[in-house]
N, C-alpha and C positions, 0 to 999 in steps of 0.2 A: 804194689810195693809193700813189703812187710815192715811194720814198725816194731823195732825192738823195745821190749819192756824197760830195759835199762835207761833208755832215753827219758823216761818219765820219773826216774827216781829222784826224790828230794834229798836234801842234806840229811834230814833225820832218818830217812829210809837207808841211805848209805851208811850212816852211823850205826843203825841197828844191824845192818848186814855185817858190819865189822865188830859187833858186840863181843865175840870171843877174845878180842884183844884187851879185855879188861884186866886190870892188875890190882892186887890188894894194896891199900894205902892206909897209913895210920894218921888219924886226925884227932884233934881234941875238941870235944863239944860239951856244952853245958849239960850236966848230968840230969837236971830237972827236965830239960827238953827231950833228952833221950828217953827218959821214963814215960813222959807224956806221949811221945811218938809211938812207943811200943804199945802203950795202952790203947791208942787209937788205931793200931794196926798199920802204921805208916812204914813203908820200906825206907829205912834211914839212908842206905846207900843210894837208892834212886833219888830221894829228895835232895841229898847233897850233890849228886851229879847234875840234877836239873838246876839247882841254885848256882852251881859253878858254871854251867852252860850259859845261864842268863848273865852272869857277871862277865864272862868272856865276851859275849855278844855286845854288852854295854861298853866294855873297854875298847873293843875293836871299832865300834861306832864313834866313840870319843876320839880315838887316834886318827880315824879316817877324816873326821871333821877338822882336826888340827892340821893334818898333812895337806888338806885341800882348802884350808882357810882362805888363802890368797885368791884362788880361783872362784870361790863362792862369793867373796867380797867383790871381785871384779864383775861377776855376773849380776849381783845385786845392784851395783853402781850403774851398770849399763841399763838395766830395767828401770831404775829410778830416773835416769836421764832421758831414755828413749821410749820407755814403755815396753810391753811385751812384743816380740818380733811379729807374731801372727795375730795380734789382738783384733785387727779389723775383720778377721774371719770367724771370730767367736760368735756363737749363737746365743749366749747368755750374758 
């Protein structure tokens, strides 16, 4: 059986494969930071993109926790009352 390479693509790999879909955007940044980044040879667009990706991930995580808060609390309450379901099989 032949395994297709696409099956092993990560999100970042998929994002890189779609890189041509970039579009110009105007943003306002601190001018001192821009100058320092240029002096240090930092790719400003890439740095902004990476920071934005981190913020998006953080916000998605926050929203997921909020949307699933009741289920998480119920699971925690169950474990507090009954312990872990398979705890007797733990080797540590």
